[in-house]
C-alpha positions in Angstrom: 137.4 51.0 147.6 134.5 52.8 146.3 134.6 53.0 142.5 131.9 56.1 142.5 134.5 58.7 143.9 133.4 61.8 141.9 136.8 63.2 140.9 135.2 66.7 139.2 136.1 70.0 140.5 132.4 71.0 140.0 130.3 70.4 142.8 126.7 69.1 142.1 123.7 71.2 142.7 122.2 70.3 145.6 118.2 69.8 145.3 116.7 71.9 148.4 113.6 70.0 149.9 110.5 72.0 149.5 108.1 71.8 152.2 104.3 71.1 151.0 103.3 73.9 153.7 105.6 76.4 152.0 104.3 75.3 148.7 100.8 75.9 149.7 101.6 79.5 151.5 103.3 80.3 148.2 100.2 79.5 146.6 97.8 81.2 148.8 99.8 84.6 148.5 99.4 84.4 145.0 95.9 84.0 144.8 95.2 86.8 147.3 97.4 88.7 145.6 95.7 87.3 141.9 92.3 88.9 143.5 93.8 92.2 144.7 94.8 92.8 141.3 91.8 92.1 139.7 89.5 94.1 142.4 91.8 96.8 141.6 91.6 96.8 138.0 87.4 96.0 138.1 87.3 99.7 140.5 89.5 101.5 137.9 87.3 100.0 134.9 84.3 101.5 136.6 85.9 104.9 136.3 85.1 107.5 133.4 87.5 108.3 131.1 87.4 112.0 132.8 88.1 110.3 136.2 91.2 108.0 134.9 92.5 111.4 133.6 92.4 112.7 136.7 94.6 110.3 137.9 96.9 110.3 135.0 96.0 107.3 133.2 94.1 106.1 130.1 92.0 103.1 130.1 94.2 101.3 127.7 97.4 101.8 130.9 95.1 100.0 133.5 96.5 96.3 133.2 99.6 97.8 131.9 100.5 99.7 135.2 100.4 96.0 136.8 102.7 94.2 135.0 105.2 97.3 134.9 104.5 97.1 138.7 105.2 93.4 139.4 108.5 93.3 137.3 109.8 96.1 139.2 108.9 94.1 143.2 111.0 91.6 141.5 
């Protein structure tokens, strides 16, 4: 007779195995996205205030545009 029978009605959460290659792919995507984000921010930072106004941005909004886009993508 087994003394370790689970009598609870709730099933215990099952941990999914995480593959190392999948983790490496996710980190690679994250690094690529950060690199692209920084490149765009740097390019926008080089624009004059007038050029930013032409595309509807203030200098203080440059970084917040990315945080809003990231939040909407989730």
